[in-house]
N, C-alpha and C positions, 0 to 999 in steps of 0.2 A: 771151716775151711782156713788150709795154713796160706796157702797163695792167692790173696785175691786179685782181680785183674787190674794191671795198673794204667795209669792214665797214658800211656805210651800203648798200651795193647787197643784201648778202646779208641785212641785218635788211628790210629792203624786200622781198626775195624769200622773205622767210618767210611776212610778212604779205600779200603781191600773189600771188596766184596765175599774172595775166597779165605779170608784171613777171617773176617767177621763170621761166618759159617763154622770154618774151626774152632773158634775159639768157643762161640752157641756152645757147639757138641760137644766139645771137651769139658765144658764147666754144666752141663745139665747133665752127663753122664756122671759126673761127681757128685751131682745132686741126686741124682737117683741113687746112686750107690748108698750114700749116706742115708737117704730114706729106707732103702730097703734092711740096711742093717738096724735100723729103730726099729722098725717093721717086725725083724725077726727076733729082737730081744724080748725078753719075758717083761719090759719094763712098760707096762701101759700106764705109765703115772700122767698127771698133767703135765709136769714138766716135758716130757716125751711128744706131748701131744702142741706145746708151745712152741719145741723147737724145730717141729716139722711143717708147723705152720710160719716159722722165721727163715726156714729153707728155702718154702717156697716164694715168700716175699721178694728174698735175695735173687732167685732166680728172674723173678720180674722185674725187680730194678737192675739188674744188670741187661736183660732186653730193654726196658725205657733208657737207659743210659746210652746202648752201643743205637737206638735211633732217634735220640733227641738232637738236636741240631745239625742233622742231618737230611739226604733225600732219599733215605731207606724206605721200602714200604712198611704198612706194619707188619708183624710176625702173624703167621695163622698158624693155630693150634690144630691139630688133626685129630 
């Protein structure tokens, strides 16, 4: 990811539910696009698998940071 979420974005997301949803949706879309690129590539190396796990971990970290120190309900995964 070229431009990570800034501390200002995180602070705004904690106080603005609409922005929080937008931020999560935008970054999860970016994650899915990246995972699909890796999946479609012919490269099924251990490095690709590691990168996919790292991408999922980053998505979880983003969600945890948005909910940390806030009164936000936990995210529900469909």
